[in-house]
MIDOSE-1310 file (N, C-alpha, C; in nm, 2 decimals, decimal comma, always signed):
residues 114
msda	-4,46/-0,91/+3,63/-4,48/-1,00/+3,54/-4,61/-1,02/+3,52; -4,65/-1,06/+3,38/-4,79/-1,06/+3,34/-4,85/-1,20/+3,38; -4,97/-1,22/+3,37/-5,04/-1,34/+3,39/-4,98/-1,45/+3,29; -4,96/-1,41/+3,17/-4,93/-1,48/+3,06/-4,79/-1,53/+3,09
qddw	-4,70/-1,47/+3,15/-4,57/-1,48/+3,19/-4,55/-1,61/+3,30; -4,67/-1,60/+3,37/-4,66/-1,70/+3,50/-4,66/-1,85/+3,43; -4,73/-1,85/+3,33/-4,74/-1,99/+3,29/-4,62/-2,02/+3,20; -4,51/-1,95/+3,17/-4,38/-1,99/+3,11/-4,32/-2,09/+3,18
dles	-4,25/-2,19/+3,11/-4,18/-2,30/+3,16/-4,03/-2,27/+3,15; -3,96/-2,19/+3,24/-3,83/-2,12/+3,20/-3,72/-2,24/+3,24; -3,77/-2,33/+3,31/-3,64/-2,43/+3,35/-3,64/-2,52/+3,24; -3,72/-2,57/+3,15/-3,72/-2,62/+3,04/-3,69/-2,57/+2,91
atlq	-3,68/-2,44/+2,91/-3,66/-2,36/+2,79/-3,51/-2,38/+2,74; -3,50/-2,39/+2,62/-3,37/-2,40/+2,56/-3,34/-2,28/+2,44; -3,21/-2,24/+2,44/-3,17/-2,14/+2,36/-3,15/-2,18/+2,22; -3,20/-2,12/+2,11/-3,16/-2,13/+1,96/-3,09/-2,03/+1,91
qarr	-3,02/-2,06/+1,83/-2,96/-1,96/+1,75/-3,06/-1,92/+1,64; -3,04/-1,80/+1,61/-3,10/-1,72/+1,51/-3,11/-1,80/+1,36; -3,21/-1,82/+1,28/-3,20/-1,89/+1,17/-3,15/-1,81/+1,05; -3,15/-1,69/+1,03/-3,08/-1,60/+0,97/-2,99/-1,50/+1,02
pats	-2,89/-1,47/+0,95/-2,79/-1,39/+1,00/-2,87/-1,23/+0,98; -2,82/-1,15/+1,05/-2,87/-1,01/+1,03/-2,81/-0,96/+0,92; -2,93/-0,89/+0,85/-2,89/-0,82/+0,72/-2,91/-0,69/+0,71; -2,89/-0,63/+0,62/-2,91/-0,47/+0,59/-2,96/-0,44/+0,47
afsv	-3,05/-0,35/+0,44/-3,08/-0,30/+0,30/-3,01/-0,18/+0,28; -2,98/-0,17/+0,13/-2,92/-0,04/+0,07/-2,99/-0,01/-0,04; -3,00/+0,11/-0,06/-3,07/+0,16/-0,18/-2,97/+0,20/-0,26; -3,00/+0,18/-0,41/-2,92/+0,23/-0,50/-3,00/+0,31/-0,62
rlnr	-2,97/+0,41/-0,67/-3,06/+0,48/-0,75/-3,00/+0,44/-0,90; -3,11/+0,40/-0,97/-3,07/+0,35/-1,12/-3,18/+0,42/-1,21; -3,14/+0,46/-1,34/-3,23/+0,51/-1,44/-3,32/+0,41/-1,50; -3,41/+0,42/-1,58/-3,48/+0,30/-1,62/-3,40/+0,21/-1,72
eela	-3,32/+0,26/-1,81/-3,25/+0,17/-1,87/-3,13/+0,07/-1,80; -3,09/+0,14/-1,68/-3,00/+0,06/-1,60/-3,08/-0,07/-1,53; -3,19/-0,03/-1,49/-3,28/-0,12/-1,41/-3,34/-0,22/-1,51; -3,35/-0,18/-1,61/-3,40/-0,28/-1,73/-3,28/-0,38/-1,75
alra	-3,18/-0,32/-1,78/-3,06/-0,40/-1,79/-3,03/-0,51/-1,69; -3,02/-0,46/-1,56/-3,01/-0,56/-1,45/-3,10/-0,67/-1,46; -3,25/-0,62/-1,47/-3,34/-0,72/-1,43/-3,33/-0,83/-1,56; -3,30/-0,80/-1,67/-3,27/-0,89/-1,78/-3,14/-0,99/-1,75
aaka	-3,05/-0,93/-1,72/-2,93/-1,01/-1,66/-2,96/-1,09/-1,55; -3,02/-1,06/-1,45/-3,08/-1,14/-1,34/-3,15/-1,26/-1,39; -3,26/-1,22/-1,46/-3,34/-1,31/-1,52/-3,28/-1,42/-1,60; -3,18/-1,38/-1,67/-3,10/-1,48/-1,77/-3,01/-1,56/-1,67
agmt	-2,99/-1,50/-1,58/-2,90/-1,58/-1,45/-2,96/-1,66/-1,38; -3,10/-1,66/-1,37/-3,19/-1,73/-1,28/-3,21/-1,66/-1,14; -3,17/-1,55/-1,13/-3,17/-1,48/-1,00/-3,26/-1,38/-0,98; -3,29/-1,34/-0,87/-3,38/-1,20/-0,85/-3,28/-1,11/-0,89
tgef	-3,34/-0,97/-0,91/-3,27/-0,85/-0,92/-3,17/-0,83/-0,81; -3,23/-0,84/-0,69/-3,13/-0,81/-0,57/-3,02/-0,91/-0,56; -3,04/-1,03/-0,58/-2,93/-1,14/-0,57/-2,84/-1,10/-0,67; -2,89/-1,06/-0,80/-2,78/-1,06/-0,90/-2,70/-0,93/-0,87
irna	-2,77/-0,82/-0,82/-2,69/-0,70/-0,78/-2,58/-0,73/-0,68; -2,63/-0,80/-0,58/-2,55/-0,82/-0,47/-2,42/-0,92/-0,49; -2,45/-1,01/-0,58/-2,34/-1,12/-0,62/-2,25/-1,05/-0,69; -2,31/-0,97/-0,81/-2,20/-0,88/-0,88/-2,11/-0,80/-0,81
alek	-2,18/-0,71/-0,71/-2,10/-0,61/-0,63/-2,00/-0,68/-0,55; -2,04/-0,79/-0,50/-1,94/-0,88/-0,38/-1,84/-0,94/-0,49; -1,85/-1,01/-0,60/-1,77/-1,05/-0,69/-1,67/-0,93/-0,72; -1,71/-0,83/-0,76/-1,62/-0,70/-0,78/-1,54/-0,66/-0,70
arad	-1,59/-0,67/-0,57/-1,52/-0,63/-0,45/-1,42/-0,71/-0,41; -1,45/-0,85/-0,41/-1,34/-0,95/-0,38/-1,24/-0,97/-0,50; -1,26/-0,94/-0,62/-1,18/-0,94/-0,71/-1,08/-0,85/-0,72; -1,08/-0,74/-0,67/-1,00/-0,62/-0,66/-0,89/-0,64/-0,54
kipa	-0,93/-0,75/-0,46/-0,83/-0,76/-0,36/-0,71/-0,88/-0,39; -0,62/-0,86/-0,37/-0,52/-0,96/-0,37/-0,50/-1,07/-0,28; -0,51/-1,18/-0,33/-0,53/-1,31/-0,24/-0,41/-1,31/-0,14; -0,41/-1,37/-0,02/-0,32/-1,36/+0,08/-0,20/-1,44/+0,04
afvg	-0,22/-1,57/-0,02/-0,10/-1,64/-0,11/-0,03/-1,58/-0,17; -0,09/-1,49/-0,27/+0,00/-1,42/-0,37/+0,08/-1,32/-0,29; +0,00/-1,26/-0,19/+0,09/-1,14/-0,12/+0,23/-1,21/-0,05; +0,19/-1,35/-0,01/+0,29/-1,42/+0,07/+0,41/-1,46/-0,05
vlgh	+0,38/-1,47/-0,16/+0,47/-1,52/-0,26/+0,54/-1,40/-0,31; +0,46/-1,27/-0,33/+0,54/-1,17/-0,36/+0,64/-1,12/-0,27; +0,61/-1,15/-0,13/+0,71/-1,10/-0,03/+0,83/-1,21/-0,03; +0,82/-1,33/-0,05/+0,92/-1,42/-0,07/+0,99/-1,40/-0,19
tfsi	+0,95/-1,35/-0,32/+1,00/-1,31/-0,43/+1,10/-1,18/-0,40; +1,05/-1,08/-0,33/+1,11/-0,96/-0,31/+1,24/-1,02/-0,22; +1,21/-1,08/-0,10/+1,33/-1,13/-0,02/+1,44/-1,17/-0,11; +1,42/-1,28/-0,19/+1,50/-1,33/-0,27/+1,59/-1,23/-0,38
awaa	+1,51/-1,15/-0,44/+1,57/-1,03/-0,52/+1,65/-0,96/-0,44; +1,61/-0,91/-0,31/+1,68/-0,81/-0,22/+1,82/-0,88/-0,20; +1,81/-1,01/-0,16/+1,94/-1,07/-0,11/+2,04/-1,06/-0,23; +1,98/-1,10/-0,34/+2,06/-1,09/-0,46/+2,13/-0,96/-0,49
yiea	+2,05/-0,87/-0,47/+2,08/-0,71/-0,49/+2,18/-0,67/-0,41; +2,19/-0,71/-0,26/+2,29/-0,68/-0,16/+2,41/-0,76/-0,19; +2,38/-0,89/-0,22/+2,52/-0,97/-0,28/+2,59/-0,90/-0,38; +2,51/-0,84/-0,49/+2,58/-0,77/-0,58/+2,66/-0,63/-0,53
gapf	+2,63/-0,60/-0,40/+2,69/-0,49/-0,35/+2,59/-0,38/-0,35; +2,49/-0,39/-0,39/+2,37/-0,29/-0,37/+2,42/-0,16/-0,45; +2,45/-0,17/-0,58/+2,53/-0,06/-0,67/+2,44/+0,08/-0,68; +2,32/+0,05/-0,66/+2,25/+0,17/-0,67/+2,21/+0,25/-0,54
gesq	+2,25/+0,17/-0,45/+2,18/+0,23/-0,32/+2,10/+0,12/-0,24; +2,01/+0,16/-0,13/+1,96/+0,06/-0,07/+1,80/+0,09/-0,04; +1,75/+0,16/-0,15/+1,60/+0,17/-0,14/+1,51/+0,08/-0,24; +1,39/+0,06/-0,22/+1,32/-0,05/-0,31/+1,32/+0,02/-0,45
edla	+1,32/+0,15/-0,49/+1,32/+0,19/-0,61/+1,49/+0,16/-0,68; +1,58/+0,16/-0,60/+1,71/+0,11/-0,64/+1,71/-0,02/-0,67; +1,65/-0,11/-0,61/+1,63/-0,25/-0,63/+1,57/-0,26/-0,77; +1,46/-0,19/-0,78/+1,37/-0,22/-0,90/+1,47/-0,17/-1,03
rwle	+1,54/-0,07/-1,00/+1,62/-0,03/-1,11/+1,72/-0,14/-1,15; +1,79/-0,20/-1,05/+1,88/-0,30/-1,08/+1,82/-0,42/-1,15; +1,69/-0,46/-1,07/+1,62/-0,57/-1,15/+1,60/-0,54/-1,30; +1,55/-0,42/-1,33/+1,55/-0,38/-1,48/+1,66/-0,39/-1,56
enpd	+1,78/-0,37/-1,51/+1,90/-0,37/-1,57/+1,98/-0,50/-1,57; +1,94/-0,59/-1,47/+1,99/-0,72/-1,46/+1,90/-0,83/-1,45; +1,81/-0,86/-1,52/+1,72/-0,95/-1,50/+1,77/-1,09/-1,51; +1,87/-1,13/-1,57/+1,94/-1,24/-1,57/+1,99/-1,26/-1,41
raqr	+2,05/-1,18/-1,35/+2,11/-1,21/-1,21/+1,99/-1,24/-1,13; +1,86/-1,15/-1,14/+1,76/-1,17/-1,04/+1,73/-1,31/-1,07; +1,69/-1,36/-1,20/+1,63/-1,50/-1,22/+1,73/-1,61/-1,16; +1,85/-1,59/-1,17/+1,94/-1,69/-1,13/+1,94/-1,70/-0,96
ag	+1,91/-1,58/-0,90/+1,88/-1,58/-0,77/+1,78/-1,66/-0,70; +1,67/-1,66/-0,79/+1,55/-1,73/-0,76/+1,56/-1,87/-0,77
């Protein structure tokens, strides 16, 4: 231990959480026109260029994902349609493609099932 460490009061020291989460830097190659357009859009939005690019990229990434609640509704809807199809005797077979064909040909029966 160095002389400076001898003066440390380790018994009354407290742990603190880091103030900023760990971040990473990422490079993107842009031509002059692209950079100018992004800078102008960022300025118009009241953001730095980096904030603008990060927000736009994250917004796009999140928009392409189907929300979990929607997936749940689709699953429930599929279950209802499948039950109606089986109740009708599964006339085309027992695959999802067969169900899709039946739904196309019998939309009124599928609606009554729901």
